[in-house]
LUMVEX-821607 format. One record per atom (N, C-alpha, C): residue in three letters; x, y, z. Coordinates in steps of 0.1 Angstrom, whole numbers, plus 2048, in hexadecimal, padded with zeros to 3 digits. Example, Ala and Ser with C-alpha at 12.3 -4.5 7.8 and 13.67 -1.06 7.14 Angstrom:
<sites>
ala8847C784Eala87B7D384Eala8847DF84Eser8807EA847ser8897F5847ser88180084F
</sites>
This chain:
<sites>
met8158828BEmet80887C8C1met7FF87F8B4ser7F78758B0ser7EE8778A6ser7E386D8A7ile7D986F89Eile7CE86689Eile7CC85F890ile7C8853890ile7C484C884ile7B584D883arg7B0852878arg7A1853876arg79E850868pro79184D865pro78D84A857pro79085584Dphe795851842phe79885A837phe78985F832arg78986D831arg77C87382Carg77F87A81Fala77487B817ala77688280Aala77C89080Bthr779897815thr77D8A4817thr78D8A581Aasp79389981Dasp7A189881Fasp7A989A812leu7A2898807leu7A88997FAleu7AD8A87F8phe7A78B27FFphe7AA8BF7FFphe7B58C3807ala7BA8B9810ala7C48BD81Bala7D08B481Aphe7D38AC80Fphe7DD8A3810phe7E98A6807asn7E98B1801asn7F48B57F9asn8028B57FFasn8038B880Basn8108B7812asn8148A8813ile80C89E812ile80F891813ile81388B805asn80C8907FBasn80D88A7EDasn8198917E6leu81E89B7EAleu82A8A17E3leu83789A7E7asp83888F7E2asp8448867E4asp84687D7D8val85387B7D4val8568747C8val8528667CAtrp85185F7D5trp84E8527D8trp83F84F7D8thr8378597D9thr8298587DBthr8218587CFglu81A84D7CCglu81184C7C0glu8048547C3thr80285D7BAthr7F58657BCthr7EB8617B1tyr7DF8637B5tyr7D485F7ABtyr7CA86B7AAgly7C18697A1gly7B687379Fgly7AC8727AAile7A587D7ACile79A87D7B7ile7908717B5ser78D86E7AAser7838637A8ser7888567ADphe7968547ACphe79B8477B0phe79A8477BFtyr79E8517C7tyr79D8517D5tyr78E8507DAleu7858577D3leu7778567D7leu7728487D5ser7768407CBser7718337C9ser77682A7D4tyr78282C7D9tyr7878247E4tyr77F8287F1leu77C8347F3leu7758397FFleu7668347FEala7618327F2ala75382D7F1ala75381E7F3arg75D8167EEarg75C8087EDarg7638027FAtrp76E8077FEtrp77580280Atrp77980C815pro76F81381Apro77181E822pro77981A830asp77680D834asp77D808840asp78B80583Dleu791805831leu79F80282Eleu7A680F82Acys7A081A82Dcys7A682782Acys7A6830837cys7B283583Acys7B383E846cys7BD848845val7BD85284Dval7C785C84Eval7CD85D85Cgln7D886285Dgln7DF865869gln7DF87486Agln7DA87A875gln7D9889877gln7E088D884ala7E6898882ala7EC89E88Dala7E18A5896pro7E58A78A3pro7DB8AD8ACpro7D78BB8A8asn7E08C38A2asn7DD8D089Dasn7D78D0890gly7D48C5889gly7CD8C587Dgly7D28C0871pro7DF8C286Dpro7E48BD860pro7E48AE85Fleu7E28AA853leu7E289C850leu7F189884Fmet7F488D855met802888855met80587D84Bgly7FB875848gly7FD86A83Fgly7F086483Ctyr7F085A834tyr7E3853831tyr7E784582Bval7DD83C82Bval7DD82F825val7D082C81Eile7D0828812ile7C382380Cile7C7815807gly7BD80D809gly7BD7FF806gly7B07F9801lys7B07ED7FDlys7A47E67F8lys7A67D77FCala79B7D07FBala79A7C27FDala7977BC7EFglu79F7B17EBglu79D7AC7DEglu7A279D7DEgly79F7967D2gly7A47897D1gly79777F7D3thr79B7727D0thr7917687D2thr79675D7DAser78E7557E1ser7917497E7ser79E74B7F0thr7A87437EFthr7B37437F7thr7BD74F7F4glu7B97577EAglu7C17627E6glu7BA76F7EBphe7B076F7F3phe7A877A7F7phe7B1782802his7B378F7FFhis7BD797807his7BA7A5808gly7C17AB810gly7C17BA811gly7CC7BF809his7CA7CB802his7D57D07FAhis7D77DE7FDval7E47E27FFval7E77F1802val7E97F77F5thr7E08007F1thr7E28077E4thr7EC8137E6ala7EA81B7F1ala7F48257F4ala7F5827803leu801829806leu80582D814leu810837813thr80D843819thr81784D819thr816856825val82285B829val822864834val82A87182Fala82487D834ala82B889830ala839889835pro84388F82Dpro85188E830pro85489383Eglu84D89E843glu84F8A4851glu84B89B85Cphe843890859phe83F887863phe844879862arg84D87785Aarg853869858arg85C865865arg85E859866arg866853871arg86085587Eleu85285687Fleu84B85788Cleu84284A88Egly843840885gly83B834887gly82D836881leu82B840879leu81D842874leu81983886Aala823835861ala81F82A857ala81D81D85Earg82581A868arg82380D870arg81580C875ser81081787Bser803817880ser7F8816876met7F981D86Bmet7F081C860met7EF80F85Amet7FB808858met7FC7FA853met7F57F185Cser7F77F2869ser7F17EA873ser7E27EB873phe7DD7F7870phe7CE7F986Fphe7CA7F2863leu7D07F3857leu7CB7EC84Cleu7CC7DD84Dglu7D77D8853glu7D87CA855glu7CD7C585Earg7CA7CB868arg7C07C8872arg7B27C686Bval7AE7D1863val7A27D085Cval7A27C5851ser7AC7C484Aser7AE7B9840ser7AC7AB847asn7B07AA853asn7B079D859asn7A279B860asp79E7A5869asp7927A4871asp7847A586Aval7847AF860val7787B2859val7777AA84Dtyr7827AA845tyr7817A3837tyr785795837gly78C790842gly791782842gly79B77F837gly7A4789834gly7AE78682Agly7B977C82Fphe7BF777825phe7CA76D828phe7D777582Aphe7D9780823phe7E5788824phe7E1796820val7EB79F822val7EB7AD81Cval7F67AE813asp7F47B4808asp7FE7B67FEasp8007C57FAleu80B7C87F3leu80D7D67EFleu8197D57E5tyr8197DF7DCtyr8247E07D2tyr82D7EC7D6val83A7EA7D5val8437F57D8val84E7F57CDarg8538017CAarg85E8027BFarg86A7FA7C5cys8707F37BCcys87C7EC7C0cys8877F57C4arg8888007C0arg8938097C4arg88F8117D0asn88480F7D7asn8808167E3asn88480F7EFgly89280F7F2gly8978067FCgly89280A80Aval88F81680Dval88A81B81Aval87C81481Cala873815812ala86680F814ala867800815ile86F7FA80Dile8717EA80Dile8757E781Cgly8807EE821gly8857EB82Egly87A7ED839met8727F7837met8667F9841met85C7EE840tyr8587EA834tyr84F7DF833tyr8547D2838glu8607CF835glu8677C483Bglu8677C484Agly8697CF850gly8697D185Egly85B7CF864leu8517D085Cleu8437CE860leu83E7BF85Dgly8477B7858gly8447A9856gly8407A5848tyr8427AF83Etyr83F7AC830tyr84C7A6829ser84979D820ser854798818ser851799809val85B798802val8597987F2val85478C7EEtyr84878C7E7tyr8417817E2tyr84677E7D4arg84878A7CCarg84D7897BEarg8517977BAarg8597977AFarg85D7A37A8arg8547A579Cval84F7B079Aval8457B378Eval84C7BC785arg8507B777Aarg8587C0770arg84F7CA76Aglu8547D7768glu84D7E1761glu8407E4767tyr83F7E5774tyr8337E777Btyr82E7F677Ctyr8397FF77Etyr83680C77Ftyr838813772gly83081E76Fgly832825763gly83E82F764ser844832758ser84F83B758ser84C848756leu83E84C758leu83A85A757leu83E860749gly83E85873Fgly84185C732gly84F85E72Fleu85785A738leu86785C736leu86D85172Fgly86784572Fgly86D83A729gly86A83971Apro87082F714pro86D82E705pro85E82C703gly8588346FCgly84A8336F8gly841834704gly84583A70Fgly83D83B71Cgly83A82D721lys84282371Elys842816723lys844815732asp83C80C739asp84080A747asp84E805748asp85580A752asp863805752asp868803760glu86180476Aglu866802778glu8607F677Easp8687EE784asp8637E278Basp85E7E5799ala8567DB79Eala8507DC7ABala8527CF7B3phe8537CF7BFphe8527C47C8phe8447C27CCasp83F7B67CBasp8317B37D1asp8347AD7DEmet8327B57E9met8357B17F6met8297AC7FEarg8297A2806arg81E79D80Darg82179981Blys81779A824lys817796832lys80B78D834pro80D781839pro80277883Cpro7FA77C848leu7ED77A848leu7E477D853leu7E177185Aser7D8772864ser7D576686Cser7CE75B865arg7C775E859arg7C0754852arg7CB74B84Basp7D874F84Aasp7E2748843asp7ED74384Dpro7E973A857pro7F3736860pro7FF72E85Bphe7FE72984Fphe809721849phe811729840arg80E73683Farg815741837arg81673C828arg80B737823arg80B733814arg80B74080Bser80874B811ser808757809ser81575E807val81F75980Cval82D75E80Bval837754806arg842758801arg84C74E7FDarg8597537FFpro86474B802pro87174F807pro8797557FBasn8767517F0asn87E7557E4asn8787607DBgly8707687E0gly8677717D9gly86F77A7CFarg87B77F7D3arg8827887CBarg8877817BEasp8877747BEasp88B76C7B2asp8807697A9met87376B7AEmet8687697A6met86477579Eile866775791ile864780789ile85877E77Fval84F78777Fval843786777val84179476Fser83A793765ser8367A075Dser82B7A7764ala82B7B4762ala8207BC767ala8137B7761his8137B1756his8067AC74Fhis8017A0756asp80A79975Easp80578D765asp7FF790773val7FF79C778val7F979F784val7EC7A8782ser7E27A678Aser7D67AD788ser7D57B9792
</sites>
Protein backbone atom coordinates (compact mmCIF):
# COMPACT_ATOMS: atom_id res chain seq x y z
CA UNK A 1 0.00 0.00 0.00
CA UNK A 2 1.21 3.50 -0.80
CA UNK A 3 -0.01 7.00 -1.47
CA UNK A 4 0.48 9.32 -4.41
CA UNK A 5 1.05 12.89 -3.35
CA UNK A 6 2.47 16.06 -4.89
CA UNK A 7 6.24 16.18 -5.33
CA UNK A 8 7.69 18.70 -2.86
CA UNK A 9 11.06 20.45 -3.02
CA UNK A 10 12.08 18.70 0.21
CA UNK A 11 11.69 15.34 -1.56
CA UNK A 12 14.94 16.13 -3.37
CA UNK A 13 16.71 15.26 -0.12
CA UNK A 14 15.00 11.88 0.14
CA UNK A 15 15.06 10.30 -3.30
CA UNK A 16 18.60 8.94 -3.65
CA UNK A 17 17.29 5.37 -3.25
CA UNK A 18 15.20 5.99 -6.36
CA UNK A 19 17.78 7.74 -8.53
CA UNK A 20 20.62 5.26 -7.97
CA UNK A 21 19.75 3.16 -11.00
CA UNK A 22 21.44 2.86 -14.40
CA UNK A 23 18.20 3.51 -16.31
CA UNK A 24 17.25 6.64 -14.36
CA UNK A 25 18.14 10.01 -15.83
CA UNK A 26 19.13 12.34 -13.03
CA UNK A 27 19.21 16.11 -13.18
CA UNK A 28 20.50 19.02 -11.15
CA UNK A 29 18.43 20.47 -8.32
CA UNK A 30 17.58 23.58 -10.36
CA UNK A 31 16.05 21.37 -13.06
CA UNK A 32 13.70 19.64 -10.62
CA UNK A 33 12.82 22.95 -8.96
CA UNK A 34 11.96 24.53 -12.31
CA UNK A 35 9.46 21.71 -12.98
CA UNK A 36 7.97 22.02 -9.51
CA UNK A 37 7.56 25.77 -10.02
CA UNK A 38 6.07 25.59 -13.52
CA UNK A 39 4.13 22.29 -13.60
CA UNK A 40 3.57 21.26 -9.97
CA UNK A 41 0.39 19.39 -10.89
CA UNK A 42 2.36 17.11 -13.24
CA UNK A 43 4.90 16.08 -10.58
CA UNK A 44 4.13 13.48 -7.92
CA UNK A 45 5.77 10.91 -5.69
CA UNK A 46 4.64 7.55 -4.47
CA UNK A 47 5.34 7.10 -0.77
CA UNK A 48 5.21 4.05 1.48
CA UNK A 49 3.06 4.23 4.61
CA UNK A 50 6.18 4.11 6.82
CA UNK A 51 7.73 7.06 4.99
CA UNK A 52 10.29 6.19 2.31
CA UNK A 53 9.77 7.46 -1.21
CA UNK A 54 9.11 4.61 -3.61
CA UNK A 55 9.08 6.45 -6.94
CA UNK A 56 8.28 9.67 -8.72
CA UNK A 57 7.16 11.13 -12.00
CA UNK A 58 7.86 14.62 -13.29
CA UNK A 59 6.22 15.98 -16.38
CA UNK A 60 5.30 19.10 -18.26
CA UNK A 61 2.74 20.43 -20.72
CA UNK A 62 4.09 21.65 -24.03
CA UNK A 63 3.41 22.11 -27.73
CA UNK A 64 1.07 24.22 -29.79
CA UNK A 65 -2.31 23.76 -31.44
CA UNK A 66 -2.98 20.08 -32.26
CA UNK A 67 0.43 19.14 -30.88
CA UNK A 68 -0.31 20.32 -27.31
CA UNK A 69 0.47 17.44 -24.99
CA UNK A 70 1.71 16.16 -21.67
CA UNK A 71 5.31 15.00 -21.55
CA UNK A 72 6.86 12.52 -19.13
CA UNK A 73 10.31 13.86 -18.36
CA UNK A 74 11.18 11.25 -15.74
CA UNK A 75 9.44 8.24 -14.26
CA UNK A 76 11.31 5.98 -11.91
CA UNK A 77 10.63 3.51 -9.13
CA UNK A 78 13.20 2.38 -6.55
CA UNK A 79 14.41 -1.16 -7.35
CA UNK A 80 12.98 -2.63 -4.13
CA UNK A 81 9.49 -1.37 -5.04
CA UNK A 82 9.31 -2.44 -8.69
CA UNK A 83 6.65 -4.75 -10.09
CA UNK A 84 4.00 -3.46 -7.69
CA UNK A 85 2.12 -1.31 -10.21
CA UNK A 86 3.54 1.98 -8.93
CA UNK A 87 4.67 3.19 -12.36
CA UNK A 88 1.21 2.40 -13.74
CA UNK A 89 -0.51 4.50 -11.07
CA UNK A 90 1.88 7.45 -11.51
CA UNK A 91 1.47 7.34 -15.29
CA UNK A 92 -2.29 7.24 -14.87
CA UNK A 93 -2.04 10.31 -12.64
CA UNK A 94 0.04 12.23 -15.22
CA UNK A 95 -2.25 11.18 -18.07
CA UNK A 96 -5.34 12.28 -16.15
CA UNK A 97 -3.87 15.73 -15.40
CA UNK A 98 -2.63 16.09 -19.00
CA UNK A 99 -6.13 15.27 -20.24
CA UNK A 100 -8.39 16.97 -17.70
CA UNK A 101 -6.38 20.02 -16.67
CA UNK A 102 -4.27 20.81 -19.75
CA UNK A 103 -6.49 19.42 -22.51
CA UNK A 104 -3.61 17.65 -24.20
CA UNK A 105 -4.02 15.55 -27.32
CA UNK A 106 -1.54 12.92 -26.14
CA UNK A 107 1.17 12.10 -23.63
CA UNK A 108 4.66 11.38 -24.88
CA UNK A 109 7.94 10.19 -23.44
CA UNK A 110 11.39 9.14 -24.59
CA UNK A 111 12.88 5.79 -23.64
CA UNK A 112 16.20 4.19 -24.52
CA UNK A 113 15.75 1.72 -27.37
CA UNK A 114 17.66 -0.93 -25.44
CA UNK A 115 15.46 -0.64 -22.33
CA UNK A 116 13.15 -3.49 -23.26
CA UNK A 117 11.54 -3.75 -19.82
CA UNK A 118 10.42 -0.10 -19.89
CA UNK A 119 9.26 -0.33 -23.51
CA UNK A 120 7.16 -3.40 -22.67
CA UNK A 121 5.66 -1.64 -19.66
CA UNK A 122 4.76 1.46 -21.70
CA UNK A 123 3.24 -0.66 -24.46
CA UNK A 124 1.18 -2.42 -21.79
CA UNK A 125 -0.07 1.03 -20.71
CA UNK A 126 -1.23 1.81 -24.26
CA UNK A 127 1.80 3.69 -25.60
CA UNK A 128 3.20 3.02 -29.05
CA UNK A 129 6.38 4.05 -30.80
CA UNK A 130 5.83 7.22 -32.78
CA UNK A 131 9.42 7.47 -34.08
CA UNK A 132 13.00 6.51 -33.38
CA UNK A 133 15.27 9.42 -32.51
CA UNK A 134 18.89 8.86 -33.47
CA UNK A 135 21.58 9.85 -30.98
CA UNK A 136 19.08 11.19 -28.43
CA UNK A 137 20.90 10.14 -25.26
CA UNK A 138 24.40 11.27 -24.33
CA UNK A 139 27.23 8.81 -24.06
CA UNK A 140 28.43 10.31 -20.76
CA UNK A 141 31.73 11.13 -22.45
CA UNK A 142 32.38 7.52 -23.47
CA UNK A 143 31.67 7.90 -27.17
CA UNK A 144 33.88 9.50 -29.80
CA UNK A 145 34.36 13.09 -28.75
CA UNK A 146 31.59 12.84 -26.16
CA UNK A 147 29.04 12.67 -29.02
CA UNK A 148 25.50 11.54 -28.31
CA UNK A 149 25.31 7.93 -29.33
CA UNK A 150 22.21 6.20 -28.00
CA UNK A 151 18.85 6.17 -29.77
CA UNK A 152 15.47 6.68 -28.12
CA UNK A 153 11.93 5.77 -28.97
CA UNK A 154 9.45 8.64 -28.83
CA UNK A 155 6.40 6.84 -27.46
CA UNK A 156 2.90 8.32 -27.39
CA UNK A 157 -0.54 7.60 -26.05
CA UNK A 158 -3.57 9.51 -27.37
CA UNK A 159 -5.90 11.21 -24.90
CA UNK A 160 -9.62 11.94 -25.17
CA UNK A 161 -9.02 15.08 -27.25
CA UNK A 162 -7.59 12.85 -30.01
CA UNK A 163 -10.44 10.37 -30.69
CA UNK A 164 -9.15 9.61 -34.20
CA UNK A 165 -5.66 8.75 -32.86
CA UNK A 166 -3.85 11.24 -35.11
CA UNK A 167 -1.04 11.51 -32.57
CA UNK A 168 0.09 7.92 -33.12
CA UNK A 169 1.21 5.92 -36.12
CA UNK A 170 1.40 2.19 -36.79
CA UNK A 171 4.91 2.18 -38.28
CA UNK A 172 6.71 4.34 -35.70
CA UNK A 173 9.75 2.09 -35.37
CA UNK A 174 10.44 2.66 -39.06
CA UNK A 175 10.26 6.47 -38.76
CA UNK A 176 13.80 7.63 -37.96
CA UNK A 177 14.71 11.22 -37.21
CA UNK A 178 17.78 12.99 -35.87
CA UNK A 179 17.91 14.28 -32.29
CA UNK A 180 18.29 17.74 -33.82
CA UNK A 181 14.83 17.37 -35.41
CA UNK A 182 13.02 17.08 -32.06
CA UNK A 183 12.53 19.89 -29.59
